C-alpha positions, 0 to 999 in steps of 0.5 A: 704210848700217847697222851691223846684221848682214847677214842671209841667209834661206833658206825664206821660206814660211808662217812664214819670210815673216813672219820675213823681213819683220820682219827687213828692216823692222827695218833689217837688210840682208836677202838672201832665197833665190829660190823658185818661189813668187814671192809672198813673194819679191817682197813682201820685195824690195818692202820692201827685201830683195835676192833671191839666186839661190843659197845660195852667193850668200847665203853670200858677203855674209851675217853670219848666215843663218836657215834655215826649212826642211821638215826635217833633209835640207834643213837638212843640204843648206843647211848643206853649201852655206853651208860650201862657199861659204867666205863671210862667214857666222859664225852659222847659226840653224836655225828648222826643226823638225829631228831633234836627232840630225842637229842635233848632227852639223851643229853639229859640222861647223859648229864645225870650220869656224868657224861657230856653229850655233844651233837656234831652232825656232818655235811658234805660227802664220803669223799670229804670224810676220807680227806678230813674236810667235813663240815661239822655243826656242833651243839655244845657249851663254849667250854666243852666246844673248846675242849673237844675242838682239836679232835673235831678238827681232825675230821672236819675242815669247817667246825662251827659251834652253832649253839647249845646241845641240840642246836647241831642236830637242828641246824643239820636238819635245816641244812638237809631241808634246803638240799632235799628241797632243791633235789625235789625241785630239780626232779620235778622241773626236769620232769616238766621240762622233759614232758614239754620238750626240754631235755635235761641237757638243755636244762643244764646248759641254761642253769649250770653256771648261772645264778641258780647254780650251786655245788649241790646242783652240780652233784645232782646233775653229775648223775642226771646228765653225767651218768655218775651213779655215785655222784651223791652217796646218800639214799632216798631212805635216809633223805625221807628219815631226815625230812620226817625228823624235820617235820616233827621238829616243825610240829614241836615248834608250832610251825606250819610245815607246808613246804617240808611236808610236801618234800617229805611226802615226795620222798615217802612215795619214792621209798614206798615204791621200792626206791629207798635204797637208791641214791638221792639224784635218782629222785629225778628218775622216780619223779619221771617214772611216776609221771610217765616220762622217760628216765634220765641218762644216769639211770 
């Protein structure tokens, strides 16, 4: 027996698997939703979690439910199922990258049912998820944040309240806008260089370690010049989705989306030619291919 809150987890994928692992190992009773990918589910069960066959089954016993889903449509469907179950859930923490326009509406529905909705999207990679060292951007009242922070600290190394509900997803989209903008710039710069006689290796020898270097650049180039296919396990399809959300938010805010729309369109092109399932650093290959340039070493 434990006095720790019973946690439900929906979405034990690349990021969610590590998060759920850390929660159950911290002593939280954990129910994880069944999934066609059996490996993470079976691993979590072996560590002490229980497998739930439906969202309703999770809602019957959990005090708090984590969502780590592909996007807003999946979040909305999961919340509908949780609220419809009329179970014990009193707090939903959404760690998906979602559209803040949807987040506000979902939070209002939850409030009307006596359930607190918190947006706490993630930054960093599956490696940090496994280590319990993610960055979390949390949208919640100060009171709610203080109440759930001990749980968030189990999965995060840097947990920051960025404002009220919706602010977490907004900040996440801004964060991803920067990273995906960098990726788009790197890919185009590498293609221009290759076409003009400057190889990726030479490019990296100048930029790496210089003022324009950063952690994201190193991850990107670990694929381009290092040949590591798993340098950044984030698909171009998800990148395109995030930029659609960001442009939607810009439109709702009345902000001209000149740069964000250009980044979105480049990712849309990558997905439209069948590259959506490839990881983000392969954007360098996509831009090279579209411009008749030889692919990078990493391909």
